[in-house]
C-alpha positions in Angstrom: 5.8 -24.2 64.0 8.8 -23.0 62.0 8.2 -26.0 59.5 4.5 -25.0 59.0 5.5 -21.3 58.2 8.0 -22.5 55.6 5.3 -24.7 53.9 3.0 -21.7 53.8 5.7 -19.6 52.2 6.6 -22.3 49.7 2.9 -22.6 48.7 2.6 -18.8 48.3 5.7 -19.0 46.1 4.2 -21.5 43.9 1.1 -19.3 43.3 3.2 -16.3 42.7 5.2 -18.2 40.2 2.1 -19.5 38.5 0.7 -16.0 38.4 3.9 -14.8 36.8 3.6 -17.5 34.2 0.0 -16.6 33.4 1.0 -12.9 33.1 3.9 -13.8 30.8 1.7 -15.9 28.5 -0.9 -13.3 28.4 1.7 -10.7 27.5 3.2 -13.0 24.9 -0.2 -13.7 23.4 -1.1 -10.0 23.3 2.3 -9.4 21.7 1.8 -12.1 19.2 -1.4 -10.6 18.1 -0.2 -7.0 18.3 2.7 -8.0 16.0 0.0 -9.4 13.6 -1.9 -6.1 13.7 0.9 -3.5 13.7 3.9 -5.1 12.1 3.5 -8.2 9.9 0.6 -10.4 8.9 0.6 -14.1 8.1 0.3 -13.9 4.3 3.4 -15.4 2.6 2.5 -13.9 -0.8 0.1 -11.4 -2.1 -3.6 -12.4 -1.8 -6.5 -11.3 -3.8 -9.5 -10.7 -1.6 -13.0 -9.5 -2.7 -15.3 -7.7 -0.3 -18.8 -8.0 -1.6 -21.4 -5.1 -1.8 -23.0 -4.5 1.6 -20.3 -6.2 3.6 -19.7 -5.0 7.2 -16.2 -4.9 8.9 -17.2 -8.2 10.6 -18.0 -10.1 7.5 -14.9 -8.6 5.8 -12.7 -9.8 8.6 -14.2 -13.5 8.2 -13.2 -13.2 4.5 -9.7 -12.1 5.4 -9.3 -15.0 7.8 -10.5 -17.5 5.4 -8.1 -16.3 2.7 -5.1 -16.2 5.1 -4.6 -12.5 5.1 -5.1 -12.3 8.9 -4.8 -15.0 11.6 -8.0 -14.2 13.6 -11.0 -12.3 12.6 -11.9 -11.7 16.3 -8.6 -10.4 17.1 -8.5 -8.2 14.0 -11.9 -6.7 14.8 -10.8 -6.0 18.5 -7.7 -4.2 17.4 -9.6 -2.3 14.7 -12.1 -1.0 17.2 -9.3 0.2 19.7 -6.8 1.4 17.1 -8.5 1.9 13.8 -10.6 4.8 12.5 -14.4 4.8 12.3 -14.4 5.3 8.5 -16.5 2.7 6.6 -14.9 0.0 4.4 -15.4 0.0 0.7 -16.3 -2.9 -1.5 -14.2 -4.3 -4.3 -11.3 -6.6 -5.1 -8.1 -5.8 -3.1 -4.6 -7.0 -3.6 -3.3 -7.7 0.0 0.6 -7.5 -0.1 2.6 -10.3 1.5 2.8 -9.9 5.2 0.6 -6.8 5.3 -0.4 -6.0 8.9 -3.9 -5.7 10.2 -3.5 -1.9 10.4 -2.4 -1.8 6.8 -5.3 -4.0 5.7 -7.8 -2.0 7.5 -6.5 1.3 5.9 -6.6 -0.3 2.5 -10.2 -1.4 2.9 -11.3 2.1 4.2 -9.4 3.9 1.4 -10.8 1.8 -1.3 -7.6 1.2 -3.0 -8.9 -1.6 -5.0 -6.8 -4.0 -7.3 -6.4 -2.4 -10.6 -6.6 -4.3 -13.9 -6.0 -2.9 -17.3 -7.3 -3.2 -20.9 -5.1 -1.6 -23.4 -6.1 -0.1 -26.9 -3.0 0.3 -29.0 -2.6 3.3 -31.3 -4.3 2.6 -34.7 -6.7 -0.1 -33.5 -9.9 -0.1 -35.3 -13.1 -0.1 -33.4 -14.1 -3.5 -34.4 -11.0 -4.9 -32.7 -11.6 -2.5 -29.6 -15.0 -4.3 -29.2 -13.4 -7.7 -29.5 -10.8 -6.9 -26.9 -13.4 -5.8 -24.5 -15.5 -8.8 -25.1 -12.6 -11.1 -24.6 -11.8 -9.7 -21.0 -13.5 -12.3 -18.8 -13.6 -10.1 -15.7 -15.8 -7.4 -17.4 -19.6 -7.9 -17.7 -22.2 -7.0 -20.2 -22.4 -6.4 -24.0 -21.1 -3.5 -26.1 -21.6 -2.7 -29.7 -18.8 -1.7 -32.1 -18.0 2.0 -31.1 -18.0 4.7 -33.6 -14.7 4.5 -35.5 -12.2 7.2 -34.1 -14.2 7.6 -30.9 -11.7 5.8 -28.6 -8.5 7.3 -27.4 -5.7 4.6 -27.5 -4.4 4.1 -24.0 -4.4 1.7 -21.0 -7.6 1.8 -19.0 -8.0 0.5 -15.5 -11.1 -1.5 -14.5 -12.4 -3.6 -11.5 -13.6 -7.0 -11.5 -17.1 -7.3 -12.6 -17.3 -3.8 -14.0 -19.5 -3.3 -17.0 -17.9 -3.2 -20.5 -20.1 -0.2 -21.3 -18.5 1.8 -18.5 -15.0 1.1 -19.6 -15.9 2.0 -23.2 -17.4 5.2 -21.9 -14.2 6.2 -20.2 -12.3 5.5 -23.5 -14.6 7.7 -25.4 -14.7 10.5 -22.9 -10.7 10.4 -23.0 -10.9 10.9 -26.7 -13.4 13.8 -26.5 -11.1 15.6 -24.0 -7.9 14.9 -25.8 -9.3 16.0 -29.2 -10.8 19.1 -27.8 -7.5 20.2 -26.0 -5.4 19.4 -29.2 -7.8 21.4 -31.4 -7.4 24.4 -29.1 -3.6 24.2 -29.6 -3.8 23.8 -33.4 -1.3 25.7 -35.6 -2.2 28.0 -38.5 -0.4 25.6 -40.8 -3.0 22.8 -40.4 -5.2 22.1 -43.3 -8.1 20.6 -41.5 -11.1 22.8 -40.8 -12.7 21.0 -37.8 -11.9 18.5 -35.1 -13.8 15.8 -37.1 -11.4 16.4 -40.1 -8.5 16.3 -37.7 -9.6 12.9 -36.4 -10.1 11.5 -39.9 -6.7 12.7 -41.2 -4.9 11.5 -38.0 -6.4 8.0 -38.5 -4.7 7.9 -42.0 -1.4 9.1 -40.6 -1.6 6.5 -37.8 -2.1 3.7 -40.3 0.7 4.9 -42.6 3.6 5.1 -40.2 4.7 3.4 -37.1 7.7 5.6 -36.7 7.1 8.5 -34.2 9.5 10.9 -35.8 7.8 10.5 -39.1 4.2 11.5 -38.1 4.4 15.2 -38.7 6.1 14.7 -42.1 3.4 12.1 -43.2 0.9 14.6 -42.0 2.6 17.3 -44.1 2.4 15.1 -47.3 -1.3 14.6 -47.0 -1.9 18.2 -46.0 0.1 19.4 -49.0 -2.0 17.2 -51.3 -5.3 18.5 -49.8 -4.2 22.0 -50.4 -3.6 21.5 -54.1 -6.6 19.3 -54.7 -4.4 16.2 -55.2 -6.0 12.8 -54.2 -4.5 11.3 -51.0 -4.1 7.9 -52.5 -3.6 6.2 -49.2 -3.7 2.5 -49.1 -5.4 2.1 -45.7 -8.4 4.0 -46.9 -8.9 1.4 -49.8 -8.5 -1.5 -47.3 -10.9 -0.1 -44.7 -14.3 -0.7 -46.5 -13.1 -4.3 -47.2 -12.0 -5.3 -43.7 -13.3 -2.6 -41.4 -9.8 -1.9 -40.3 -8.5 -5.5 -39.9 -5.4 -6.6 -41.8 -6.1 -7.4 -45.4 -3.6 -10.2 -45.5 -2.9 -9.9 -49.2 -2.0 -7.2 -51.9 -4.7 -4.7 -52.9 -6.4 -5.6 -56.1 -6.6 -3.1 -59.0 -10.4 -3.4 -58.9 -10.3 -2.4 -55.2 -8.1 0.7 -56.1 -10.9 1.7 -58.5 -13.8 1.1 -56.2 -15.8 4.2 -55.6 -17.1 4.4 -52.0 -16.8 6.9 -49.1 -13.3 5.8 -48.1 -11.1 4.9 -51.1 -9.0 8.0 -51.7 -7.5 6.6 -54.9 -11.1 7.1 -56.3 -12.2 10.2 -54.5 -10.9 13.6 -53.8 -10.4 15.0 -50.3 -10.8 13.2 -47.0 -12.7 9.9 -46.5 -16.2 10.2 -44.9 -14.9 9.0 -41.6 -11.9 7.7 -39.6 -10.4 4.5 -40.6 -9.0 3.6 -37.0 -8.6 5.1 -33.6 -5.6 7.5 -33.9 -3.4 8.3 -30.9 -2.9 11.7 -29.5 0.5 12.1 -31.2 -1.1 11.6 -34.7 -3.8 14.1 -33.9 -1.3 16.6 -32.8 0.9 15.9 -36.0 -2.1 16.8 -38.1 -2.7 20.0 -36.2 1.0 21.0 -36.6 2.5 19.3 -39.6 6.1 19.5 -40.4 7.4 22.3 -42.5 7.7 20.2 -45.7 6.8 20.5 -49.3 6.9 16.7 -49.7 4.1 15.2 -51.8 5.2 11.5 -51.8 6.8 8.8 -49.6 7.7 5.2 -50.0 9.2 2.6 -47.7 12.9 2.8 -47.2 13.4 -0.9 -46.4 14.4 -0.1 -42.8 10.9 0.3 -41.3 10.5 4.0 -42.1 9.9 6.0 -45.3 11.8 8.3 -47.7 10.0 11.4 -48.8 10.0 13.4 -52.0 8.8 16.8 -53.2 8.5 15.8 -56.9 7.2 12.8 -58.9 10.6 12.3 -60.5 12.2 12.0 -57.1 9.5 9.7 -55.9 9.8 7.4 -58.9 13.6 7.1 -58.2 12.9 6.2 -54.6 10.3 3.6 -55.7 12.9 1.9 -57.9 15.3 1.8 -54.9 12.6 0.2 -53.0 11.8 -2.4 -55.7 15.5 -3.3 -55.7 15.5 -3.9 -52.0 12.5 -6.2 -52.3 14.0 -8.1 -55.3 17.2 -8.6 -53.1 15.0 -10.0 -50.3 13.3 -12.3 -52.7 9.9 -10.5 -52.3 9.5 -9.8 -56.1 
């Protein structure tokens, strides 16, 4: 009888041991998936995931599993229902960081923190090139015409995959409207321009004449001084604009082009040209609305990337000769 009781106890021990193993496996499995949900996901590197319009959390989970951002769509959904919020997910393209947890991914989808891409318009870019840049961006859609010259504020603009080019351009133009309006309110009494439109036109000339930030206000002063005394601006970029629409000329300006009478060539007309010749940055607009306290009427290249300024024609001619000497020494003349 004692032998039989020992067999029963041995059988019960095996069942208990198996039960413990099953419980341990279950706990281990739950811990494995909890680790995936709350601590670290399987992605070894950042993954770009696109959640299409009208997607549910279930369909989004399948996409996440297919892309390798999560291990199991079913487990992700189970944890999301128990531990996540009830907020809806938002569509778009997401950049899932390496090893992002399921909880982090769900929060990202619900917050709408989509992947940002940028298109940049540098200061002084003419509108014809703004259009080309937008049209060359393969992730944008639709057509846009060449925007009005001077209507775009140079800056970097974020966009989403599949967004319309017209929508991005609209943001660029709205940014210029806001920046110009704010700058105009802060204008100084020393400015020569009489309207935001004139400020935009003169700023576009300043933008094309110097790439040195510290010179902007002085270049603005030169042209402001000329306008006050009725002296022609004689700005080379205004001569080039009707020929190339703002693109580089690629050669020296011809005498016939300097004499050409049109709405832009300030060698042949007095006052401002009829419109902007580029899209000026905010710094150039502000320079025109607050020019440097200078009596300078002339400037010429100094051979170092900047310019030297002069109040009189005599001083200017001497500076020009120095510039010619530098060019001869470089073999350019």
